[in-house]
N, C-alpha and C positions, 0 to 999 in steps of 0.2 A: 900352695895348692888351695888353701881356704880363701885366699884373696882372689884367686882366679874364679872360683865358684861364686863368690859374692858379686864379682863384676858381671859374670854371665847372667846371674839372676837379675841384677839391676838393668842390664841391657834388655832382657826379656820383658821386665816390667815396663820399661820405657816404650818398647815396641808395642806392647798390648795397650798401653795408655794412648799412644799415638793412633793406633787403629780405632780405639774407642772414640777419641776426639774426632777422627775423620768420619766415623759413622754418625756421631751426633751432628756434625756439620751437614751431612747429607740429609738427615732427618729434618733439621731446621730449614734447610733450603726447600725441601718438599712441603713442609708446613706453610712456609711463606708463599710458595707458589699456589698451594691450595687455597690459602686465605685470599690472595689477590684474584684468583679465578672466581671464588665465591662472591667477592665484592663486586666484580664486574658483572657477574650473572645477576646479582641482586639489582644493580643499577639498570641493567637492560630490562629486567622484568618490570621494575617500577616505571620506567619510561614507557614501555609497551602498555602497561595497565592505564597510565594516565592518558596516553594518546587514544586508546580505545574508549576510555570513559568520556573524553572530550569530543571525539568525533562521532560516536554512536548517539542517535537520538534517544532520549529517555522515554521508554515506552509507558512508564507509569504516568508521567506528566502528560503525554499526548492523549492517553485514554481519559485522564481527568479533564483535560481541556475540551474533549469531545462532548462531555456531559456537563454543561454549565449549570450545576445545581446550586440554588441559593440557600445559604444557611440562615440561622436565626437572626444573625446580625446584618443580613442583607449582602454579605460578601460572597462572591462565588468561590468555590473550592479552588479554582485555578488561581485566584488572586493570592490565596494563602500558600499555594504550592510553589509559586515562582520564587519566593524568597528561600524556600527549602531547597529548591533545585540548584541554586547557584553554588558553584564549586570553586575552590581556589585554583588559580591559574599557575601557581608556582609549585615546584616539586618539593616535597618534604625533605629539607636539607638535614634535619636531625636524624633521619633514618640512614642517610648515606654517610654522614660525617660523625657518627657516634663513636664512643670510645672503643678501642680494640680490646678483645678479651685478654686475660692474663696469659702468660706463657704456659703452654701445655694444656690449656683449657679451651681450645677452639671448638672441639667436638661438643663439649658440655654446653658452651654458649650457643651453638647452633641448635642443639637439641632443645635447650631451654627456650630459645626464641622462635622455634618452629611454629607452634600454634599461634603465637602473637603475630608473626610475620604473615602467616596464612590468613589470619583474620583481617589484618590491614590490607592485604592484597584483594581480598574478597569484598571488603566494605567500600573500598575506594576512598577518595578524598572526602573530608567532612564538609558539610555545607557552611557557608558564611552568611551572616546577617547583612542585609543591605542597609537597614536602618537600625543599628543596635540601640538599646536604651542608653540614656545619658548616664555618665559616671557621676554618682552622688557622693559628696564628701560625708563621711560618717558623722561629722559634727553638725551637719545640717538637718539630720533626721531628729525630730523631737522625741523625747522619751515617752513611753506609754503613760497614760494617766493612772494615778494611784486610785484605789477604791475610795479613799477618804475624800479626795476632791471630787470624784465622780458623783458621790451622793449629794454633796452640797450643790453641785450644778443642777441636779435634777429637782432640787427643792425639797428633799427629804429632811425630816427633823434630825437633829444631832444624835438622837438616841439610835437611829437606824444606820448610822454611818459606822462601818467597821474597818 
């Protein structure tokens, strides 16, 4: 009799665990589907944003080019703005192929990245320099002059050098 009761309880435990495993599999499949849909939606939004940004004329630059005001250095403001207006032609791969969130933390990752994602979508791609400054080796930069040597170069007496 006791053996029979133990078997019945064990069968009930197995059935409840099987049901729990089935429920967890369904939840996992739903989370994976939600993640894939969110990823595709993000890709679509990024592509649309990039296409709109590239195809639409930049109203700020056109209004600046309409007013060719000369600055102190003799350059017009449109000369300076054309290097700022250049944008990258490639899609930011880091945004699409980033690391996946930890298991069970998809919602937290989306909530955490929400403002950042919105800022990136509103800001658009960053401008690129057409002629960036040359890369300088840190060993080629001379050290700053010391006050001791600076006084001697100016011809001050030794007493005033500190």
